[in-house]
Residue frames as a rotation matrix with the C-alpha (Angstrom) as fourth column:
MET 1
0.179 0.053 0.983 -4.08
0.517 -0.855 -0.048 -22.15
0.837 0.516 -0.180 -3.84
THR 2
-0.708 -0.472 -0.525 -2.62
0.699 -0.360 -0.618 -19.51
0.102 -0.805 0.585 -1.50
GLY 3
0.329 0.881 -0.341 -4.76
0.931 -0.363 -0.038 -16.90
-0.157 -0.305 -0.939 0.18
GLN 4
0.742 0.028 0.670 -4.74
0.254 -0.936 -0.242 -13.13
0.620 0.350 -0.702 0.12
VAL 5
-0.139 -0.845 -0.517 -1.77
0.987 -0.074 -0.144 -11.16
0.083 -0.530 0.844 1.40
LEU 6
0.938 0.339 0.076 -1.77
0.323 -0.931 0.170 -7.68
0.128 -0.135 -0.983 2.97
THR 7
-0.165 -0.984 0.063 1.35
0.875 -0.176 -0.452 -5.58
0.456 -0.020 0.890 2.59
GLU 8
0.904 0.341 -0.259 1.94
0.426 -0.782 0.455 -2.65
-0.047 -0.521 -0.852 4.88
VAL 9
-0.149 -0.928 0.341 4.62
0.823 -0.308 -0.478 -0.10
0.549 0.210 0.809 4.08
SER 10
0.832 0.449 -0.326 5.09
0.552 -0.610 0.568 2.49
0.056 -0.652 -0.756 6.81
ALA 11
-0.315 -0.914 0.255 7.29
0.800 -0.400 -0.448 5.51
0.511 0.063 0.857 7.43
ILE 12
0.219 0.265 -0.939 7.47
0.707 -0.707 -0.035 8.73
-0.673 -0.656 -0.343 9.38
VAL 13
-0.058 -0.112 0.992 6.97
0.888 -0.460 0.000 11.70
0.456 0.881 0.126 7.05
THR 14
-0.832 -0.273 -0.482 7.75
0.476 -0.797 -0.371 15.26
-0.283 -0.538 0.794 8.00
HIS 15
0.077 0.924 -0.375 4.77
0.492 -0.362 -0.792 17.60
-0.867 -0.124 -0.482 8.13
GLU 16
-0.109 -0.208 -0.972 6.26
-0.551 -0.801 0.233 19.64
-0.827 0.561 -0.028 5.28
ARG 17
-0.846 -0.327 -0.422 6.20
-0.529 0.416 0.739 16.61
-0.066 0.849 -0.525 2.93
GLU 18
-0.551 0.686 0.474 2.78
0.193 0.658 -0.728 15.16
-0.812 -0.310 -0.496 3.78
THR 19
0.411 0.704 -0.580 1.03
-0.433 -0.409 -0.803 17.05
-0.802 0.581 0.137 0.93
ASP 20
-0.199 -0.580 -0.790 3.66
-0.979 0.093 0.179 15.73
-0.030 0.809 -0.587 -1.48
LEU 21
-0.921 -0.140 0.364 3.05
-0.199 0.971 -0.130 12.17
-0.335 -0.192 -0.922 -0.29
VAL 22
-0.093 0.976 0.196 -0.72
0.148 0.209 -0.967 12.42
-0.985 -0.061 -0.163 -0.75
ALA 23
0.434 0.232 -0.871 -0.33
-0.731 -0.473 -0.491 13.94
-0.526 0.850 -0.036 -4.22
ALA 24
-0.543 -0.709 -0.450 2.16
-0.840 0.474 0.266 11.24
0.025 0.522 -0.852 -5.28
TYR 25
-0.783 0.323 0.531 -0.14
0.066 0.893 -0.446 8.47
-0.618 -0.314 -0.721 -4.00
ARG 26
0.259 0.946 -0.197 -3.15
-0.106 -0.175 -0.979 9.92
-0.960 0.274 0.055 -5.82
GLU 27
0.173 -0.285 -0.943 -1.12
-0.962 -0.255 -0.099 10.16
-0.212 0.924 -0.318 -9.05
LEU 28
-0.835 -0.546 0.072 0.05
-0.529 0.831 0.172 6.57
-0.154 0.105 -0.982 -8.65
VAL 29
-0.629 0.611 0.480 -3.41
0.288 0.757 -0.587 5.08
-0.722 -0.231 -0.652 -8.14
ALA 30
0.209 0.678 -0.705 -4.90
-0.518 -0.535 -0.668 7.12
-0.830 0.504 0.240 -10.97
HIS 31
-0.244 -0.395 -0.886 -3.05
-0.962 0.215 0.169 4.80
0.123 0.893 -0.433 -13.38
THR 32
0.471 0.373 -0.799 -3.37
-0.404 0.897 0.181 1.11
0.784 0.238 0.573 -14.11
LEU 33
0.357 -0.289 0.888 -2.78
-0.899 0.151 0.411 -0.94
-0.253 -0.945 -0.206 -10.96
PRO 34
-0.664 -0.714 -0.224 -0.67
-0.746 0.651 0.136 -4.13
0.048 0.257 -0.965 -10.92
ASP 35
0.029 0.623 -0.781 -2.33
-0.379 0.730 0.568 -7.47
0.925 0.280 0.258 -11.61
GLY 36
-0.139 0.016 -0.990 -3.54
0.643 0.762 -0.078 -9.03
0.753 -0.647 -0.116 -8.38
LEU 37
-0.992 -0.127 0.001 -3.96
0.086 -0.675 -0.732 -5.77
0.093 -0.727 0.681 -6.43
ILE 38
-0.283 0.947 -0.153 -7.40
0.884 0.320 0.340 -5.80
0.371 -0.039 -0.928 -4.82
ARG 39
0.835 0.538 0.115 -7.38
0.418 -0.756 0.504 -2.70
0.358 -0.373 -0.856 -2.62
THR 40
-0.310 -0.944 -0.112 -4.89
0.834 -0.214 -0.509 -0.05
0.456 -0.251 0.854 -1.53
GLU 41
0.810 0.585 0.049 -5.14
0.461 -0.685 0.564 2.73
0.364 -0.434 -0.824 1.06
LEU 42
-0.387 -0.837 0.387 -2.93
0.306 -0.512 -0.802 5.60
0.870 -0.192 0.455 2.22
LEU 43
0.638 0.602 -0.480 -3.38
0.612 -0.018 0.791 6.10
0.467 -0.798 -0.380 5.96
GLY 44
-0.245 -0.668 0.703 -2.16
-0.049 -0.716 -0.697 9.11
0.968 -0.205 0.143 7.92
GLY 45
0.408 0.336 -0.849 -1.76
0.774 0.365 0.517 8.92
0.483 -0.868 -0.111 11.67
GLU 46
0.996 -0.028 -0.082 -0.45
0.031 -0.762 0.647 11.00
-0.080 -0.647 -0.758 14.52
ASP 47
0.476 -0.873 -0.107 3.08
-0.288 -0.270 0.919 12.43
-0.831 -0.407 -0.379 14.74
GLY 48
0.043 -0.480 -0.876 3.84
-0.963 -0.255 0.093 11.90
-0.268 0.840 -0.473 11.04
HIS 49
-0.626 -0.202 0.753 3.16
-0.144 0.979 0.142 8.15
-0.766 -0.020 -0.642 11.00
TRP 50
0.106 0.602 -0.791 1.94
-0.964 -0.133 -0.230 7.06
-0.244 0.787 0.567 7.55
ARG 51
-0.462 -0.170 0.870 1.08
-0.064 0.985 0.159 3.67
-0.884 0.018 -0.466 6.05
ILE 52
-0.175 0.468 -0.867 0.14
-0.977 0.027 0.211 2.25
0.122 0.884 0.452 2.72
GLN 53
-0.395 0.167 0.903 -1.83
-0.297 0.907 -0.298 -0.93
-0.869 -0.386 -0.308 3.13
THR 54
-0.233 0.266 -0.935 -2.46
-0.968 0.026 0.248 -3.02
0.090 0.964 0.252 0.04
LEU 55
0.159 0.402 0.902 -4.50
-0.395 0.863 -0.315 -6.19
-0.905 -0.306 0.296 -0.25
TRP 56
-0.488 -0.435 -0.756 -3.25
-0.871 0.192 0.452 -8.66
-0.051 0.879 -0.473 -2.87
ARG 57
0.465 0.688 -0.556 -4.92
-0.770 0.625 0.129 -11.67
0.436 0.368 0.821 -4.46
ASP 58
0.967 -0.222 -0.123 -2.10
0.253 0.890 0.380 -13.97
0.025 -0.398 0.917 -3.33
ARG 59
0.438 -0.882 -0.177 1.63
0.065 -0.165 0.984 -14.18
-0.897 -0.442 -0.015 -2.59
ALA 60
-0.080 -0.478 0.875 2.43
0.918 0.307 0.252 -14.73
-0.389 0.823 0.414 -6.27
ALA 61
0.651 0.376 0.660 1.01
0.625 -0.759 -0.184 -11.31
0.431 0.532 -0.729 -7.14
VAL 62
0.920 -0.372 -0.121 3.17
-0.175 -0.668 0.723 -9.68
-0.350 -0.644 -0.680 -4.46
ASP 63
0.185 -0.909 0.372 6.24
0.354 0.415 0.838 -11.59
-0.917 -0.024 0.398 -5.58
ALA 64
0.209 -0.066 0.976 5.69
0.978 0.008 -0.208 -10.57
0.006 0.998 0.066 -9.22
VAL 65
0.905 0.139 0.402 5.61
0.158 -0.987 -0.015 -6.87
0.395 0.077 -0.915 -8.28
ARG 66
0.757 -0.652 0.036 8.63
-0.228 -0.213 0.950 -7.22
-0.612 -0.727 -0.310 -6.00
ALA 67
0.097 -0.737 0.669 10.59
0.602 0.579 0.551 -8.94
-0.793 0.349 0.500 -8.80
ALA 68
0.763 0.216 0.610 9.83
0.633 -0.446 -0.633 -6.21
0.135 0.868 -0.477 -11.37
PRO 69
-0.167 -0.936 0.310 12.77
0.797 -0.313 -0.516 -3.87
0.580 0.161 0.798 -12.13
GLU 70
-0.274 0.102 0.956 11.01
-0.234 -0.971 0.036 -0.89
0.933 -0.214 0.290 -10.49
GLY 71
-0.890 -0.068 -0.450 9.91
0.364 0.488 -0.794 -2.96
0.273 -0.870 -0.409 -7.46
MET 72
-0.042 0.917 -0.395 7.02
0.999 0.046 -0.002 -2.04
0.017 -0.395 -0.918 -5.22
ALA 73
0.004 0.143 0.990 5.60
0.447 -0.886 0.126 1.46
0.895 0.442 -0.068 -5.57
ALA 74
0.879 0.470 -0.079 4.90
0.277 -0.369 0.887 2.19
0.388 -0.802 -0.454 -1.88
PRO 75
0.381 -0.792 -0.478 8.54
0.765 -0.020 0.644 2.20
-0.519 -0.611 0.598 -0.74
ARG 76
-0.454 -0.519 0.724 9.41
0.857 -0.478 0.194 4.47
0.246 0.708 0.662 -3.68
LEU 77
0.372 0.684 0.628 6.69
0.405 -0.728 0.553 6.91
0.835 0.048 -0.548 -2.68
PHE 78
0.925 -0.032 -0.379 8.03
0.361 -0.238 0.902 7.21
-0.119 -0.971 -0.208 0.85
ARG 79
-0.012 -1.000 -0.022 11.62
0.870 -0.021 0.493 7.55
-0.494 -0.014 0.870 -0.32
GLY 80
-0.190 0.021 0.982 10.46
0.813 -0.557 0.169 10.25
0.550 0.830 0.089 -2.71
VAL 81
0.667 0.437 0.604 9.43
0.005 -0.813 0.583 12.39
0.745 -0.385 -0.544 0.25
GLY 82
-0.147 -0.885 0.442 12.63
-0.569 -0.289 -0.770 11.70
0.809 -0.365 -0.461 2.22
ALA 83
0.329 0.323 0.887 11.26
-0.925 0.299 0.234 8.97
-0.190 -0.898 0.398 4.50
GLU 84
-0.738 -0.609 -0.291 12.74
-0.639 0.769 0.008 5.51
0.219 0.191 -0.957 5.06
PRO 85
0.244 0.960 -0.139 10.03
-0.870 0.280 0.405 2.86
0.428 0.022 0.903 4.62
ALA 86
-0.748 -0.316 0.584 9.52
-0.541 0.800 -0.260 -0.41
-0.385 -0.510 -0.769 6.49
LEU 87
-0.224 0.632 -0.741 7.69
-0.775 0.345 0.529 -3.31
0.590 0.694 0.413 4.82
ALA 88
-0.659 0.136 0.739 5.59
-0.457 0.708 -0.538 -5.98
-0.597 -0.693 -0.405 6.53
LEU 89
-0.525 0.506 -0.684 3.66
-0.564 0.395 0.726 -8.80
0.637 0.767 0.078 4.88
PHE 90
-0.563 0.447 0.695 0.66
-0.594 0.366 -0.716 -10.53
-0.574 -0.817 0.059 6.46
ASP 91
-0.904 0.375 -0.203 -1.22
0.132 0.700 0.702 -13.61
0.406 0.608 -0.683 5.30
VAL 92
-0.344 0.872 0.348 -4.97
-0.906 -0.406 0.122 -13.00
0.248 -0.273 0.929 5.57
LYS 93
-0.998 -0.058 -0.033 -6.25
-0.042 0.930 -0.366 -15.84
0.052 -0.364 -0.930 7.75
ALA 94
-0.269 0.962 -0.037 -9.89
0.947 0.257 -0.192 -14.72
-0.175 -0.086 -0.981 8.04
HIS 95
-0.996 0.008 -0.092 -11.99
-0.020 -0.991 0.135 -11.77
-0.090 0.137 0.986 6.95
ARG 96
-0.148 0.985 0.089 -15.52
0.916 0.170 -0.364 -10.45
-0.374 0.028 -0.927 6.74
ILE 97
-0.937 -0.023 0.348 -16.96
0.196 -0.859 0.472 -7.69
0.288 0.511 0.810 4.64
ALA 98
-0.616 0.741 -0.268 -19.89
0.122 -0.246 -0.962 -5.81
-0.778 -0.625 0.061 6.11
GLN 99
-0.365 0.603 0.710 -23.06
0.930 0.202 0.306 -5.81
0.041 0.772 -0.635 4.04
THR 100
-0.969 0.094 -0.227 -24.26
-0.092 -0.996 -0.020 -2.44
-0.228 0.001 0.974 2.89
PRO 101
-0.199 0.966 0.166 -28.03
0.473 0.242 -0.847 -2.06
-0.858 -0.090 -0.505 3.04
PRO 102
-0.329 0.131 0.935 -29.65
0.928 -0.140 0.346 -1.14
0.176 0.981 -0.075 -0.30
SER 103
-0.855 -0.024 -0.518 -30.28
0.189 -0.944 -0.269 2.56
-0.483 -0.328 0.812 -0.78
């Protein structure tokens, strides 16, 4: 069995389109997410650098989304705000989740 995969789609978004990007992302994740998607985050950095990082159950889940007619959503979101996305895939080799103390 293959392990988890993290996809990272990044682009530089003009300041004028940042609000549009955030709204489009929120709209996207408000609906049913693809099978195998574990976690997704929209990250904003300095100088218009934005990323969408998504953790997937395995490579097969990523491949299924990439093979669908509409393809992956993250590149579409960036193109929708006039930015050219770059995609990177990473195999998760090790991880740890911090324990939250009971409240």
